N, C-alpha and C positions, 0 to 999 in steps of 0.2 A: 906633420899635419898642420894645415893652416888654421888660423883663428876661426874662419868661416866654417871649416869642417868640424871643428870642436863644438861650435854652437849648434850645428846641425845634429850632432850625435848626443847632445845633452837631453836628459829625460825631462819632458815638460811636466811640471807638477799639476796635480789635481786638487781643487778646492771643493769641499762638500758644502752644499747649502741644504739644510734640513728644515722643511716647513712644519712648524709646530704651533701655529697661532690660532687654530680653529677652536671653536667652543665645544664641539662634540656633544651637542644637545641630546643626541640619541642614547648617550651613555646614561642619562638620567642620574647624574652624579655631580656633586659640588667639586670633586677633584678634577683638575685639568685633564683633558682626555689623554694626552701623551704620557702622563704620569701614572696611569693605571698599570698595575703590575701584570706582567706575563711571566708565570712561573717564578714569582718573587722578585722580578726586576722590572723597573719602569720600561714601558715599551720603547720609548725614545732612547733610553740607555742602550738597548740592544742594537738600535740602528747606529748609534755613535760608536759602540764597541766594534761593530763590523767594519765601519769606516777606518778606524784606527788600525785594526788587524790587517786591512788591505793596504796599509801604507799611507793613508791620507792623514796629514797632520793639521792642516788648516780646515777646521770644521766650524761653520757658521750656522747658528740655530736662530730661526726667525720665530719670535714669540709674540703673543698677543693676549688672548684670554688667560687669566691666571699667571701672568708673566712673572710676578714677584716670586711665587712659589716654584715655578718651573726653574727660574734662575737659581734659587736657593738649593734645589735638589741637584741640578746639573753643574753647578759651579766647580765642584771638585774634579770634574771630568775634563777640565781644561779647554772648553769650547768658548767661542765668543758669541755674544747675543746681539741681535738686531730686532727692533720692535716694529711690528706692523700696527700702526695706530688705529687704522680702520680696516674692517674686513671687506676689502675691495677685490678679492679674487687672488688666484694663485700667481698670476704675473706680477701683480702689485706686491705680493709677499716676497717674491724673488727680488724685485726692485728694492725692497726694504733692506736686503742684505748687502747693498752697495756693491754690486758686481763690477762697477766701474773701477773699483780699487783692486781688482783681481787680475793677475797676469797668468797666462797659461790656459788650463782647461777647468771646466766646472762639471760636477755631477750634482743633479738636483734630486733629492729624495724626500719621502714623506715620513714624518715622525711617528705616524700611526701604522707603519708597515713593519712590525717587529720580527717577521720571519726571514727577512733578508740576511744572508750570511756573507762573510768576507769573500769567500770564493765566488759568490755571485758578482760582487762588485769588481773583483779582479778580472773576471771574465768579460764584463761589460767594457771595462777600460781597455782590455786587450783587443776586443773587437773594434772598438772606436779607433784605436791607433792603427790597427792593421788595415782597416778600410779607409783611413785618412779622412774621416768624416768632419764635416762642419757641425752637424747636429745628429745625434743618435737617439732614437726613441726606443726604449725597451718595451717590447710587446710579448704577449704570451697567448696561448690558445686555451680557452675555457669552454667546457661543455655547456655551461649555463652562464653566459656573460652578464646577465642581470643589469645592474646600473653602470657597468663600465662603459667608457667611451669606445666606440668601434673604430677599427683601423680600416679606412677605405683605400683601396688600391686602384690604380689605372694601368692596365697592361702589366700587372705584377709589381709595379713600383708604388711606393707610398705616395698617396695623393692628399689625404686630409684625415683629421680626427673628427668624428661626429659624436657628440654627447648623446647618451641613451635617451634623454628626455626630448631631444630634437631629432632623433633618428626616425626614418620611415620604417614601415613594416619590413621592407626588403633589407634595409641596413641593419635592422635588429637581428637578422639571421646570421650576420657575420660573427664568427667565433673568435677572431683575433682581436684582442683588446689592448688598450693603453694602460700600462701599469702605473703611470705617473712618474716614471723615472726617466730623466733626460740627461744626456751628456752633450756638452757643446764647448766650442772654443769661446773663451771669454769675450774676445773681440766681436764674434758673431752675435752672441747674446746681447751685448751692449748696443749693437747695431739694430737689432730687431725689437728689443723691448719697447723703445719709444713708439714703435709703429703699432703696438697692440692697442686696439680700441675696445670700448665697453658698450658696443652697439648690440646689446642683447637684453633679454627680458629682466635679468637681475642687475643690469648695469655694472657688471663686474669685468675685470680684466683677466682673461683666461690664458694661461701659459700655453695651452694647446695651440693657440694661434701662431706661435713661432714656427710651427711645422709648415703651415701653408705659406706664411711669410717667407720662410727660408727657401721653399720651393720656387716661389715667385721671383726671389732674388738670385735664382740659379745656384744656390749653395748645395753642397753635397749633403743631402738629408736622407738617411736610411734608417731602417728598423734594426734593432739588435734583439735576438731571441733571448727570452728569459724563462726560467722555470716557473711553475705555478705558484710556488711559495712566495715569490717576490711581489706578486699581485695581491697577496692576502692582507687587506687592510682591516683594522679593527674600528668599527663604528658603533657597536653596542655591546652590552654585557654578554650576549650569546656568542658573538664573535671573539670576545675576550677570553671566555671560557674555552672555546675551541682552540685558540692559539696556545693557551696554557697547556691544554691536553696534548697538543702536538709536540711541544717542547719537552714535556715530561716523557712522552713516548720515545722521542729520539734519544734522550739521555739514557733512559733505561735499556734501550736496545744496545747501546755501547757497553753498559755495565754487564748485561747478560753475556755479551760476546767475550767479555774479559773474565768470566767465571763467577760472577755474583749470582746467587740464587734468589730470584724474586718470585714468590709464589703466585701472586696475582698482580701483574703490572698495571692492569686497568684500575686497581684500587690501591695503588701505592704512589707516593708523591715524593720525588727526589729531584731537587734543583740541580742545575748544571754545575754549580760551584762545589757540589758534594763529591768527595772521592770515597770509593768503597773498594776494599781489597777482595781478591778472589777467595772463594770458599765461604764467604759470609752469606747468611740466609736472612732475608727480610720478609716479614709477614705482612699481610694486607692491612691497610689503614694507617701505616706509618707515614710520617711527614718528616723528611730530612731536608734541612735548608741551610743557607749561608755558608760560612767557611768551616763546614763539618768534614772531618776525615775519619773514616772507619777502617780499621785494620782487617787482617785476614781471619777467617774462621770465627767470626762473631755471630751472634744471634740477636736480631732485632725483632721483638715480638709485636703483636697486634696493637694498634692504636698508641704508638709511642710518638713523641714529638721531640726532635733533636735539632738544635740550632747552634752554630758556631762552636762546636765541641769537638775535641780530639779524643778519639777512642782507639786504643791500641788493640793488639791481637787477642783473640779468644775471650772476648767480653760478652756477657749476657745482659741484654737490656730487656727486662720482662714487661709484660703488657701494661699499658696505661701510664708509663713513666714519662717524665718531662725533664729534659736536660738542656741547659743553656750556658754557653760561654765557659766551659769547664774542661778539665783534662782528666780522662779516665785511663789509668794504666792497664797493662795486660792482665787477663784472668779475673777481672772484677765481675761481680754479679750485682745487678741493680734492679730493684722492684720485686714484685709488681707494685704499681701505684706509688712510686717514689719520685721525689722531686730533687734535682740537683741544680741549685741556683748559681748565678755567675761567680767566677773567681774561686771555684772549688777545685781541689785536686785530690784524687784518690790514687794512692800508690797501688802496687801489684796485689792482687788477690784480696781486695777489700770487698766486704759484703754489706750492701745496703738493702734492707728488706722492705716489706710493704708499709706504706704510710710513714716513711722516714723522709725528712727534709734536711738537706745539707746546704748551708749558705756561707760562702766566703770562708771556707775551712779546708784544712789539709789533714788527711787521714793516712797514717802509716800502713805499711804492709800487714796483711792478715787481720786488720782491725775489722770488727763487726758491729753493726747496729741493725739487729734483725727486724725490729718492728716498732712503730709508734714512737718516734723520737724526733726532737728538733735539735740540730747541731749547727749553731751559728757563731761566726767569728771565733773559730776554735782551731787549735793545732794539736793533733792527737798522734801519739807515737804508734809503734808497731804492736800487733797482737793484743790490742786492748778490746774489751767487750763493753759495749754500751747497752744497758738493759732497757727493757720495754718501758715506755713512758718517760724516759729521761729528757730533761729540757736544759739546754745551755742558755741561761738567762743573760742575754747580752744587751738588752735594750732598756735604758734607764729612763726615769720620768722626765729628765731634762733633754731627752732625745739623743743623748750621746750613746755610743756603743763601745763595749769593752771586750777584751780578748780573754779566752780561757785556754790554758795549756795543760795537756794531760800527757803523762809519760808513757813508756812502754809497759806492756803486760799488766795493765790496770784492769780492775773489775769494778764497773759502775753498775750497782744494783738497780732494780726496777724502780721507777717513779722517783728518781733522784733529780733534784734541781741544783745546778751549779751556778752560783751567783757571781758573775764576772765583776772585776778582774781577779782571778785566782789561778794558782798552779797546783796541779796534782802530780806528785812525784811518781816515778816508775815503781811498779809493783804494789801500788796502793789499792785498797779496797774501800769502796763507799757503800755503806749499808742501804738496803732498800728503803724507800720513803724518806730519805734524808734530804735536808736543805743545807747545802754546803756553802757557807759564806766566808770561810777562811781557807787559806792554802793548806794542803795536806802533804807532809813529807813522804819520802819514798818508803815503801814497804809498811806503811801505817794503815790502820783501820779507822775510818771516820764514820760515826753514826750519830744522827740526831733523832731522838724519839721523845714524844710526849708520854707521860706516865699513863698507862692503861688503867682505867677504873672500871670495875665490874660490880654492879649492884644486883644481887640475886633476888628473885621473886619480885622484880620491879614492875609496878603497874602505874601508868600515867594517871595523873589526877583528872577527874571528869571536868 
């Protein structure tokens, strides 16, 4: 094979330019538009993730309004930023991404179209290459086109894009719309961008003009069909809620197909990052988010909130409980109305009852805290009972925190306060109502009691 043949067979790379400079005034929010979350994830992060999954590594994000915050949020995602200093239209935004420094092909996307998937992008790229296009415009058919630009054809061929506000009554009847997604060869884009004029009411440079300019220059300009989801932009809070609902619905459908029992999918909220095992039942009102994994045959009752938590098999999370950034081993029971705070780990068959709070603590197998207790900065052994009203006193006046260690098979009576730092040996018993300030050896009884005084026939002085 000659060098010429090798170059011909090389895969031409794609660069993504994502437009994210708009103010999003209709959101009525101080948060930059593209950072508004759809099912727990900034909408632009969804576009970036779809680009990466489709194999695009060079991703350029054009920022403007709220640029510093957008950069801060997206910096870990490995994209490069280009600033549109003035809001002069979509063509100007693309020009801000310095397309003259790009070799190969370009796909232009909107940062406020969070429903686009990687398979959509892969399909657009495939059609663009198979048709050997200079410019590909992704279009779709909508029953109610609304404010979308209409695709005007002449003899079946793409002729122009007419913005809805400029469209005649006849043009508004057209159902085929511009999704705002363009694929083009970099050389063609760099040839046409300087020709885009701002001779319109808003004095802006519209990217749609490259379609008519490309046709005038006798370039191969065609439409690429897209599904309805790729056209779904988010411009206000109503559309944001709709997009979130669709994402939840899609993920729950997959979970249901994999054997998860969701009693009322319309009133259950499970982010895409959450994994749930078959045989688990989830009651209405639950919100599961982040890097949460739930095993098989668990029960997640009504109005629970779980984030970034690992839950193993056969665990019961009862109503009203709140769990975050913790590990729950198999066969545990939590709640109702319990709180498990970050960095906690419950071993197998631990029972945490109603109104119990656990923070940065480890509890051994079969240990129980049935009700009304605070367990903070503690390490507790196996088969220990924590009585009602027990408080692990870990927070000192100087704001320092200390640790309490409790051994196996201990009995902590009701209303006991353990003043850290102390250690309670295995088999020890702490009497109800005690304030324990010193360590207790194994198998010992520790009791602190004030002397009870009884005065018979007592009457208070008037």
